[in-house]
Biopython code that builds the backbone (N, CA, C, O; Angstrom):
import numpy as np
from Bio.PDB.StructureBuilder import StructureBuilder

atoms = [
    (1, "UNK", "N", (102.454, 52.831, 283.638)),
    (1, "UNK", "CA", (103.746, 52.153, 283.704)),
    (1, "UNK", "C", (104.505, 52.629, 284.931)),
    (1, "UNK", "O", (104.339, 53.764, 285.378)),
    (2, "UNK", "N", (105.322, 51.768, 285.460)),
    (2, "UNK", "CA", (106.210, 52.155, 286.547)),
    (2, "UNK", "C", (107.607, 52.294, 285.980)),
    (2, "UNK", "O", (108.104, 51.402, 285.293)),
    (3, "UNK", "N", (108.234, 53.421, 286.276)),
    (3, "UNK", "CA", (109.594, 53.668, 285.828)),
    (3, "UNK", "C", (110.544, 53.439, 286.991)),
    (3, "UNK", "O", (110.154, 53.510, 288.156)),
    (4, "UNK", "N", (111.790, 53.165, 286.656)),
    (4, "UNK", "CA", (112.785, 52.927, 287.686)),
    (4, "UNK", "C", (114.042, 53.727, 287.434)),
    (4, "UNK", "O", (114.063, 54.631, 286.599)),
    (5, "UNK", "N", (115.083, 53.388, 288.160)),
    (5, "UNK", "CA", (116.366, 54.072, 288.050)),
    (5, "UNK", "C", (116.838, 54.065, 286.598)),
    (5, "UNK", "O", (116.877, 53.018, 285.953)),
    (6, "UNK", "N", (117.191, 55.231, 286.099)),
    (6, "UNK", "CA", (117.705, 55.362, 284.739)),
    (6, "UNK", "C", (116.653, 55.504, 283.659)),
    (6, "UNK", "O", (116.989, 55.756, 282.502)),
    (7, "UNK", "N", (115.381, 55.347, 284.013)),
    (7, "UNK", "CA", (114.319, 55.503, 283.017)),
    (7, "UNK", "C", (114.089, 56.980, 282.721)),
    (7, "UNK", "O", (114.439, 57.852, 283.517)),
    (8, "UNK", "N", (113.498, 57.241, 281.570)),
    (8, "UNK", "CA", (113.241, 58.611, 281.146)),
    (8, "UNK", "C", (111.759, 58.802, 280.843)),
    (8, "UNK", "O", (111.036, 57.844, 280.569)),
    (9, "UNK", "N", (111.328, 60.045, 280.896)),
    (9, "UNK", "CA", (109.971, 60.393, 280.493)),
    (9, "UNK", "C", (109.994, 61.800, 279.921)),
    (9, "UNK", "O", (110.862, 62.605, 280.256)),
    (10, "UNK", "N", (109.033, 62.086, 279.057)),
    (10, "UNK", "CA", (108.937, 63.411, 278.448)),
    (10, "UNK", "C", (109.843, 63.619, 277.256)),
    (10, "UNK", "O", (109.894, 64.712, 276.694)),
    (11, "UNK", "N", (110.562, 62.572, 276.864)),
    (11, "UNK", "CA", (111.541, 62.714, 275.787)),
    (11, "UNK", "C", (110.898, 62.943, 274.426)),
    (11, "UNK", "O", (111.463, 63.645, 273.587)),
    (12, "UNK", "N", (109.733, 62.366, 274.199)),
    (12, "UNK", "CA", (109.081, 62.539, 272.900)),
    (12, "UNK", "C", (108.718, 64.002, 272.681)),
    (12, "UNK", "O", (108.958, 64.552, 271.607)),
    (13, "UNK", "N", (108.154, 64.613, 273.674)),
    (13, "UNK", "CA", (107.778, 66.020, 273.584)),
    (13, "UNK", "C", (109.006, 66.906, 273.462)),
    (13, "UNK", "O", (109.019, 67.854, 272.676)),
    (14, "UNK", "N", (110.038, 66.601, 274.238)),
    (14, "UNK", "CA", (111.273, 67.388, 274.218)),
    (14, "UNK", "C", (111.916, 67.392, 272.844)),
    (14, "UNK", "O", (112.386, 68.434, 272.385)),
    (15, "UNK", "N", (111.946, 66.252, 272.184)),
    (15, "UNK", "CA", (112.714, 66.128, 270.947)),
    (15, "UNK", "C", (111.906, 66.258, 269.669)),
    (15, "UNK", "O", (112.479, 66.462, 268.599)),
    (16, "UNK", "N", (110.584, 66.144, 269.756)),
    (16, "UNK", "CA", (109.785, 66.245, 268.537)),
    (16, "UNK", "C", (108.754, 67.365, 268.579)),
    (16, "UNK", "O", (108.191, 67.732, 267.548)),
    (17, "UNK", "N", (108.506, 67.911, 269.774)),
    (17, "UNK", "CA", (107.499, 68.949, 269.914)),
    (17, "UNK", "C", (106.086, 68.411, 270.030)),
    (17, "UNK", "O", (105.137, 69.188, 270.134)),
    (18, "UNK", "N", (105.927, 67.075, 270.013)),
    (18, "UNK", "CA", (104.603, 66.482, 270.183)),
    (18, "UNK", "C", (104.063, 66.824, 271.570)),
    (18, "UNK", "O", (104.832, 66.959, 272.522)),
    (19, "UNK", "N", (102.754, 66.962, 271.682)),
    (19, "UNK", "CA", (102.189, 67.177, 273.020)),
    (19, "UNK", "C", (102.479, 65.959, 273.899)),
    (19, "UNK", "O", (102.519, 64.830, 273.410)),
    (20, "UNK", "N", (102.679, 66.192, 275.185)),
    (20, "UNK", "CA", (102.944, 65.063, 276.074)),
    (20, "UNK", "C", (101.707, 64.187, 276.150)),
    (20, "UNK", "O", (100.580, 64.671, 276.036)),
    (21, "UNK", "N", (101.926, 62.905, 276.341)),
    (21, "UNK", "CA", (100.808, 61.965, 276.315)),
    (21, "UNK", "C", (100.502, 61.364, 277.676)),
    (21, "UNK", "O", (99.594, 60.543, 277.798)),
    (22, "UNK", "N", (101.252, 61.765, 278.707)),
    (22, "UNK", "CA", (101.000, 61.213, 280.040)),
    (22, "UNK", "C", (101.515, 62.166, 281.106)),
    (22, "UNK", "O", (102.202, 63.146, 280.820)),
    (23, "UNK", "N", (101.164, 61.847, 282.335)),
    (23, "UNK", "CA", (101.647, 62.592, 283.497)),
    (23, "UNK", "C", (102.498, 61.653, 284.337)),
    (23, "UNK", "O", (102.413, 60.433, 284.197)),
    (24, "UNK", "N", (103.315, 62.225, 285.207)),
    (24, "UNK", "CA", (104.206, 61.429, 286.041)),
    (24, "UNK", "C", (103.968, 61.783, 287.498)),
    (24, "UNK", "O", (103.819, 62.952, 287.853)),
    (25, "UNK", "N", (103.936, 60.756, 288.333)),
    (25, "UNK", "CA", (103.777, 60.937, 289.762)),
    (25, "UNK", "C", (104.796, 60.041, 290.465)),
    (25, "UNK", "O", (104.839, 58.835, 290.220)),
    (26, "UNK", "N", (105.615, 60.630, 291.338)),
    (26, "UNK", "CA", (106.609, 59.856, 292.076)),
    (26, "UNK", "C", (105.953, 59.141, 293.247)),
    (26, "UNK", "O", (105.188, 59.744, 293.999)),
    (27, "UNK", "N", (106.249, 57.862, 293.400)),
    (27, "UNK", "CA", (105.728, 57.076, 294.512)),
    (27, "UNK", "C", (106.673, 57.082, 295.710)),
    (27, "UNK", "O", (106.269, 56.775, 296.831)),
    (28, "UNK", "N", (107.945, 57.439, 295.458)),
    (28, "UNK", "CA", (108.961, 57.516, 296.516)),
    (28, "UNK", "C", (109.802, 58.762, 296.271)),
    (28, "UNK", "O", (109.629, 59.445, 295.262)),
    (29, "UNK", "N", (110.706, 59.053, 297.188)),
    (29, "UNK", "CA", (111.631, 60.178, 296.978)),
    (29, "UNK", "C", (112.375, 59.943, 295.665)),
    (29, "UNK", "O", (112.856, 58.841, 295.398)),
    (30, "UNK", "N", (112.461, 60.980, 294.863)),
    (30, "UNK", "CA", (112.997, 60.828, 293.517)),
    (30, "UNK", "C", (113.917, 61.988, 293.173)),
    (30, "UNK", "O", (113.655, 63.136, 293.534)),
    (31, "UNK", "N", (114.993, 61.674, 292.472)),
    (31, "UNK", "CA", (115.873, 62.696, 291.917)),
    (31, "UNK", "C", (115.611, 62.725, 290.417)),
    (31, "UNK", "O", (115.686, 61.698, 289.742)),
    (32, "UNK", "N", (115.306, 63.904, 289.909)),
    (32, "UNK", "CA", (114.974, 64.058, 288.496)),
    (32, "UNK", "C", (115.959, 65.023, 287.856)),
    (32, "UNK", "O", (116.275, 66.066, 288.429)),
    (33, "UNK", "N", (116.434, 64.681, 286.690)),
    (33, "UNK", "CA", (117.327, 65.539, 285.922)),
    (33, "UNK", "C", (116.542, 66.095, 284.743)),
    (33, "UNK", "O", (116.022, 65.337, 283.924)),
    (34, "UNK", "N", (116.456, 67.413, 284.660)),
    (34, "UNK", "CA", (115.755, 68.064, 283.551)),
    (34, "UNK", "C", (116.770, 68.416, 282.472)),
    (34, "UNK", "O", (117.787, 69.054, 282.745)),
    (35, "UNK", "N", (116.481, 67.993, 281.242)),
    (35, "UNK", "CA", (117.365, 68.287, 280.118)),
    (35, "UNK", "C", (116.612, 69.195, 279.154)),
    (35, "UNK", "O", (115.505, 68.877, 278.719)),
    (36, "UNK", "N", (117.220, 70.317, 278.830)),
    (36, "UNK", "CA", (116.560, 71.295, 277.966)),
    (36, "UNK", "C", (116.847, 71.030, 276.491)),
    (36, "UNK", "O", (117.803, 70.340, 276.137)),
    (37, "UNK", "N", (116.009, 71.587, 275.660)),
    (37, "UNK", "CA", (116.077, 71.410, 274.210)),
    (37, "UNK", "C", (117.470, 71.721, 273.657)),
    (37, "UNK", "O", (117.975, 70.962, 272.829)),
    (38, "UNK", "N", (118.100, 72.805, 274.085)),
    (38, "UNK", "CA", (119.416, 73.185, 273.550)),
    (38, "UNK", "C", (120.493, 72.156, 273.868)),
    (38, "UNK", "O", (121.411, 71.955, 273.074)),
    (39, "UNK", "N", (120.388, 71.499, 275.028)),
    (39, "UNK", "CA", (121.347, 70.453, 275.386)),
    (39, "UNK", "C", (121.199, 69.263, 274.436)),
    (39, "UNK", "O", (122.190, 68.731, 273.935)),
    (40, "UNK", "N", (119.962, 68.856, 274.195)),
    (40, "UNK", "CA", (119.708, 67.744, 273.273)),
    (40, "UNK", "C", (120.194, 68.099, 271.875)),
    (40, "UNK", "O", (120.790, 67.267, 271.192)),
    (41, "UNK", "N", (119.943, 69.317, 271.452)),
    (41, "UNK", "CA", (120.383, 69.741, 270.123)),
    (41, "UNK", "C", (121.899, 69.638, 270.009)),
    (41, "UNK", "O", (122.412, 69.158, 268.998)),
    (42, "UNK", "N", (122.615, 70.081, 271.026)),
    (42, "UNK", "CA", (124.076, 70.006, 271.019)),
    (42, "UNK", "C", (124.545, 68.549, 270.977)),
    (42, "UNK", "O", (125.470, 68.215, 270.237)),
    (43, "UNK", "N", (123.912, 67.689, 271.764)),
    (43, "UNK", "CA", (124.277, 66.265, 271.761)),
    (43, "UNK", "C", (124.076, 65.649, 270.383)),
    (43, "UNK", "O", (124.943, 64.928, 269.889)),
    (44, "UNK", "N", (122.948, 65.929, 269.770)),
    (44, "UNK", "CA", (122.661, 65.356, 268.455)),
    (44, "UNK", "C", (123.616, 65.888, 267.389)),
    (44, "UNK", "O", (124.058, 65.129, 266.526)),
    (45, "UNK", "N", (123.933, 67.158, 267.436)),
    (45, "UNK", "CA", (124.830, 67.738, 266.433)),
    (45, "UNK", "C", (126.237, 67.166, 266.536)),
    (45, "UNK", "O", (126.940, 67.055, 265.532)),
    (46, "UNK", "N", (126.651, 66.801, 267.754)),
    (46, "UNK", "CA", (128.033, 66.329, 267.944)),
    (46, "UNK", "C", (128.165, 64.808, 267.927)),
    (46, "UNK", "O", (129.283, 64.294, 267.915)),
    (47, "UNK", "N", (127.051, 64.077, 267.926)),
    (47, "UNK", "CA", (127.139, 62.626, 268.006)),
    (47, "UNK", "C", (125.986, 61.989, 267.235)),
    (47, "UNK", "O", (124.907, 61.764, 267.784)),
    (48, "UNK", "N", (126.223, 61.706, 265.974)),
    (48, "UNK", "CA", (125.172, 61.141, 265.115)),
    (48, "UNK", "C", (124.750, 59.737, 265.560)),
    (48, "UNK", "O", (123.597, 59.354, 265.360)),
    (49, "UNK", "N", (125.660, 58.969, 266.157)),
    (49, "UNK", "CA", (125.299, 57.632, 266.631)),
    (49, "UNK", "C", (124.280, 57.719, 267.778)),
    (49, "UNK", "O", (123.352, 56.913, 267.849)),
    (50, "UNK", "N", (124.457, 58.686, 268.662)),
    (50, "UNK", "CA", (123.503, 58.907, 269.756)),
    (50, "UNK", "C", (122.125, 59.204, 269.175)),
    (50, "UNK", "O", (121.111, 58.685, 269.643)),
    (51, "UNK", "N", (122.110, 60.025, 268.174)),
    (51, "UNK", "CA", (120.867, 60.410, 267.495)),
    (51, "UNK", "C", (120.164, 59.189, 266.914)),
    (51, "UNK", "O", (118.952, 59.041, 267.069)),
    (52, "UNK", "N", (120.913, 58.312, 266.246)),
    (52, "UNK", "CA", (120.332, 57.100, 265.671)),
    (52, "UNK", "C", (119.781, 56.171, 266.750)),
    (52, "UNK", "O", (118.713, 55.586, 266.573)),
    (53, "UNK", "N", (120.490, 56.030, 267.855)),
    (53, "UNK", "CA", (120.030, 55.165, 268.948)),
    (53, "UNK", "C", (118.736, 55.699, 269.552)),
    (53, "UNK", "O", (117.821, 54.930, 269.846)),
    (54, "UNK", "N", (118.660, 57.005, 269.735)),
    (54, "UNK", "CA", (117.442, 57.605, 270.289)),
    (54, "UNK", "C", (116.259, 57.389, 269.348)),
    (54, "UNK", "O", (115.157, 57.084, 269.804)),
    (55, "UNK", "N", (116.471, 57.540, 268.054)),
    (55, "UNK", "CA", (115.391, 57.323, 267.080)),
    (55, "UNK", "C", (114.883, 55.887, 267.173)),
    (55, "UNK", "O", (113.679, 55.657, 267.070)),
    (56, "UNK", "N", (115.781, 54.915, 267.366)),
    (56, "UNK", "CA", (115.371, 53.521, 267.505)),
    (56, "UNK", "C", (114.605, 53.298, 268.815)),
    (56, "UNK", "O", (113.631, 52.546, 268.841)),
    (57, "UNK", "N", (115.037, 53.941, 269.888)),
    (57, "UNK", "CA", (114.322, 53.823, 271.176)),
    (57, "UNK", "C", (112.903, 54.373, 271.024)),
    (57, "UNK", "O", (111.944, 53.755, 271.487)),
    (58, "UNK", "N", (112.769, 55.532, 270.377)),
    (58, "UNK", "CA", (111.446, 56.125, 270.150)),
    (58, "UNK", "C", (110.558, 55.176, 269.355)),
    (58, "UNK", "O", (109.411, 54.930, 269.726)),
    (59, "UNK", "N", (111.093, 54.649, 268.266)),
    (59, "UNK", "CA", (110.310, 53.772, 267.403)),
    (59, "UNK", "C", (109.873, 52.522, 268.153)),
    (59, "UNK", "O", (108.717, 52.110, 268.051)),
    (60, "UNK", "N", (110.781, 51.918, 268.899)),
    (60, "UNK", "CA", (110.446, 50.711, 269.656)),
    (60, "UNK", "C", (109.367, 51.007, 270.693)),
    (60, "UNK", "O", (108.440, 50.218, 270.876)),
    (61, "UNK", "N", (109.491, 52.144, 271.370)),
    (61, "UNK", "CA", (108.501, 52.518, 272.380)),
    (61, "UNK", "C", (107.137, 52.726, 271.741)),
    (61, "UNK", "O", (106.130, 52.263, 272.277)),
    (62, "UNK", "N", (107.087, 53.412, 270.609)),
    (62, "UNK", "CA", (105.813, 53.638, 269.917)),
    (62, "UNK", "C", (105.183, 52.318, 269.491)),
    (62, "UNK", "O", (103.980, 52.116, 269.655)),
    (63, "UNK", "N", (106.002, 51.418, 268.942)),
    (63, "UNK", "CA", (105.479, 50.128, 268.511)),
    (63, "UNK", "C", (105.013, 49.305, 269.709)),
    (63, "UNK", "O", (103.973, 48.651, 269.639)),
    (64, "UNK", "N", (105.753, 49.330, 270.783)),
    (64, "UNK", "CA", (105.389, 48.590, 271.986)),
    (64, "UNK", "C", (104.106, 49.127, 272.595)),
    (64, "UNK", "O", (103.274, 48.357, 273.076)),
    (65, "UNK", "N", (103.940, 50.446, 272.579)),
    (65, "UNK", "CA", (102.748, 51.050, 273.157)),
    (65, "UNK", "C", (101.513, 50.844, 272.292)),
    (65, "UNK", "O", (100.399, 51.155, 272.712)),
    (66, "UNK", "N", (101.704, 50.328, 271.103)),
    (66, "UNK", "CA", (100.561, 50.046, 270.251)),
    (66, "UNK", "C", (100.004, 51.265, 269.561)),
    (66, "UNK", "O", (98.839, 51.266, 269.163)),
    (67, "UNK", "N", (100.805, 52.308, 269.407)),
    (67, "UNK", "CA", (100.329, 53.514, 268.747)),
    (67, "UNK", "C", (100.236, 53.356, 267.229)),
    (67, "UNK", "O", (99.664, 54.194, 266.531)),
    (68, "UNK", "N", (100.814, 52.260, 266.740)),
    (68, "UNK", "CA", (100.729, 51.989, 265.304)),
    (68, "UNK", "C", (99.776, 50.820, 265.114)),
    (68, "UNK", "O", (99.940, 49.769, 265.734)),
    (69, "UNK", "N", (98.808, 50.999, 264.280)),
    (69, "UNK", "CA", (97.868, 49.919, 264.025)),
    (69, "UNK", "C", (98.555, 48.823, 263.227)),
    (69, "UNK", "O", (99.402, 49.097, 262.378)),
    (70, "UNK", "N", (98.187, 47.599, 263.503)),
    (70, "UNK", "CA", (98.743, 46.472, 262.770)),
    (70, "UNK", "C", (98.078, 46.442, 261.396)),
    (70, "UNK", "O", (96.920, 46.047, 261.256)),
    (71, "UNK", "N", (98.824, 46.859, 260.406)),
    (71, "UNK", "CA", (98.258, 46.995, 259.068)),
    (71, "UNK", "C", (98.723, 45.883, 258.133)),
    (71, "UNK", "O", (98.584, 45.995, 256.915)),
    (72, "UNK", "N", (99.272, 44.818, 258.696)),
    (72, "UNK", "CA", (99.764, 43.739, 257.855)),
    (72, "UNK", "C", (101.192, 43.949, 257.405)),
    (72, "UNK", "O", (101.784, 43.066, 256.784)),
    (73, "UNK", "N", (101.759, 45.120, 257.712)),
    (73, "UNK", "CA", (103.150, 45.396, 257.357)),
    (73, "UNK", "C", (104.027, 44.724, 258.398)),
    (73, "UNK", "O", (103.675, 44.715, 259.578)),
    (74, "UNK", "N", (105.155, 44.164, 257.999)),
    (74, "UNK", "CA", (105.976, 43.462, 258.974)),
    (74, "UNK", "C", (106.632, 44.440, 259.944)),
    (74, "UNK", "O", (106.806, 45.616, 259.627)),
    (75, "UNK", "N", (106.996, 43.946, 261.130)),
    (75, "UNK", "CA", (107.493, 44.781, 262.222)),
    (75, "UNK", "C", (108.776, 45.509, 261.826)),
    (75, "UNK", "O", (108.960, 46.670, 262.194)),
    (76, "UNK", "N", (109.666, 44.848, 261.081)),
    (76, "UNK", "CA", (110.909, 45.504, 260.656)),
    (76, "UNK", "C", (110.619, 46.710, 259.768)),
    (76, "UNK", "O", (111.267, 47.750, 259.889)),
    (77, "UNK", "N", (109.643, 46.563, 258.879)),
    (77, "UNK", "CA", (109.259, 47.679, 258.017)),
    (77, "UNK", "C", (108.627, 48.806, 258.832)),
    (77, "UNK", "O", (108.900, 49.981, 258.591)),
    (78, "UNK", "N", (107.777, 48.441, 259.802)),
    (78, "UNK", "CA", (107.171, 49.446, 260.672)),
    (78, "UNK", "C", (108.255, 50.176, 261.456)),
    (78, "UNK", "O", (108.203, 51.397, 261.601)),
    (79, "UNK", "N", (109.240, 49.430, 261.963)),
    (79, "UNK", "CA", (110.321, 50.008, 262.744)),
    (79, "UNK", "C", (111.141, 50.978, 261.885)),
    (79, "UNK", "O", (111.422, 52.096, 262.317)),
    (80, "UNK", "N", (111.523, 50.565, 260.690)),
    (80, "UNK", "CA", (112.309, 51.419, 259.801)),
    (80, "UNK", "C", (111.544, 52.693, 259.444)),
    (80, "UNK", "O", (112.117, 53.782, 259.417)),
    (81, "UNK", "N", (110.253, 52.549, 259.174)),
    (81, "UNK", "CA", (109.419, 53.702, 258.852)),
    (81, "UNK", "C", (109.314, 54.649, 260.042)),
    (81, "UNK", "O", (109.407, 55.866, 259.876)),
    (82, "UNK", "N", (109.120, 54.100, 261.241)),
    (82, "UNK", "CA", (108.991, 54.920, 262.444)),
    (82, "UNK", "C", (110.309, 55.626, 262.764)),
    (82, "UNK", "O", (110.297, 56.794, 263.154)),
    (83, "UNK", "N", (111.441, 54.941, 262.608)),
    (83, "UNK", "CA", (112.746, 55.569, 262.844)),
    (83, "UNK", "C", (112.917, 56.759, 261.905)),
    (83, "UNK", "O", (113.344, 57.831, 262.335)),
    (84, "UNK", "N", (112.591, 56.581, 260.637)),
    (84, "UNK", "CA", (112.711, 57.669, 259.664)),
    (84, "UNK", "C", (111.811, 58.845, 260.039)),
    (84, "UNK", "O", (112.222, 59.999, 259.916)),
    (85, "UNK", "N", (110.599, 58.570, 260.491)),
    (85, "UNK", "CA", (109.679, 59.642, 260.882)),
    (85, "UNK", "C", (110.202, 60.403, 262.104)),
    (85, "UNK", "O", (110.118, 61.630, 262.155)),
    (86, "UNK", "N", (110.738, 59.677, 263.084)),
    (86, "UNK", "CA", (111.292, 60.342, 264.263)),
    (86, "UNK", "C", (112.496, 61.193, 263.906)),
    (86, "UNK", "O", (112.643, 62.307, 264.409)),
    (87, "UNK", "N", (113.360, 60.675, 263.041)),
    (87, "UNK", "CA", (114.533, 61.457, 262.631)),
    (87, "UNK", "C", (114.083, 62.761, 261.988)),
    (87, "UNK", "O", (114.622, 63.824, 262.295)),
    (88, "UNK", "N", (113.113, 62.686, 261.109)),
    (88, "UNK", "CA", (112.605, 63.884, 260.452)),
    (88, "UNK", "C", (111.994, 64.852, 261.466)),
    (88, "UNK", "O", (112.238, 66.057, 261.399)),
    (89, "UNK", "N", (111.200, 64.328, 262.407)),
    (89, "UNK", "CA", (110.562, 65.186, 263.406)),
    (89, "UNK", "C", (111.601, 65.863, 264.285)),
    (89, "UNK", "O", (111.475, 67.050, 264.585)),
    (90, "UNK", "N", (112.622, 65.130, 264.700)),
    (90, "UNK", "CA", (113.669, 65.690, 265.554)),
    (90, "UNK", "C", (114.469, 66.743, 264.798)),
    (90, "UNK", "O", (114.736, 67.823, 265.325)),
    (91, "UNK", "N", (114.849, 66.432, 263.572)),
    (91, "UNK", "CA", (115.614, 67.390, 262.746)),
    (91, "UNK", "C", (114.822, 68.686, 262.589)),
    (91, "UNK", "O", (115.371, 69.775, 262.757)),
    (92, "UNK", "N", (113.548, 68.572, 262.273)),
    (92, "UNK", "CA", (112.713, 69.759, 262.066)),
    (92, "UNK", "C", (112.514, 70.555, 263.359)),
    (92, "UNK", "O", (112.655, 71.777, 263.370)),
    (93, "UNK", "N", (112.184, 69.846, 264.453)),
    (93, "UNK", "CA", (111.881, 70.528, 265.704)),
    (93, "UNK", "C", (113.124, 71.185, 266.312)),
    (93, "UNK", "O", (113.055, 72.316, 266.791)),
    (94, "UNK", "N", (114.245, 70.487, 266.293)),
    (94, "UNK", "CA", (115.471, 71.032, 266.897)),
    (94, "UNK", "C", (116.253, 71.932, 265.949)),
    (94, "UNK", "O", (117.185, 72.618, 266.367)),
    (95, "UNK", "N", (115.878, 71.930, 264.679)),
    (95, "UNK", "CA", (116.588, 72.761, 263.711)),
    (95, "UNK", "C", (117.979, 72.228, 263.439)),
    (95, "UNK", "O", (118.923, 73.000, 263.274)),
    (96, "UNK", "N", (118.113, 70.893, 263.391)),
    (96, "UNK", "CA", (119.417, 70.287, 263.125)),
    (96, "UNK", "C", (119.785, 70.432, 261.658)),
    (96, "UNK", "O", (118.927, 70.581, 260.787)),
    (97, "UNK", "N", (121.069, 70.385, 261.419)),
    (97, "UNK", "CA", (121.562, 70.506, 260.039)),
    (97, "UNK", "C", (121.866, 69.161, 259.461)),
    (97, "UNK", "O", (122.291, 69.066, 258.310)),
]
sb = StructureBuilder()
sb.init_structure("model")
sb.init_model(0)
sb.init_chain("A")
sb.init_seg("    ")
for serial, (resi, resn, name, xyz) in enumerate(atoms, 1):
    if name == "N":
        sb.init_residue(resn, " ", resi, " ")
    sb.init_atom(name, np.array(xyz, "f"), 0.0, 1.0, " ", f" {name:<3s}", serial, name[0])
structure = sb.get_structure()
């Protein structure tokens, strides 16, 4: 995939502890902002809406990437299930309350 201005990478590993699934190579001069685990934890603890939006972004990305097999379950159900799994993984990995 090609990423552009404002795109992110490495977020799944940062927030869930999952091993990274890809590498990144810049094709042009690039400015990168590194966000550490403690910063994300603080953001999630102070803004539950941000947390919910991120869980939906994760779920949509996983479904789009085809990491979930089409098991006959409808997409809305898959999305809701994936959001719940990401929330649990983030809560556990970051030690959120």
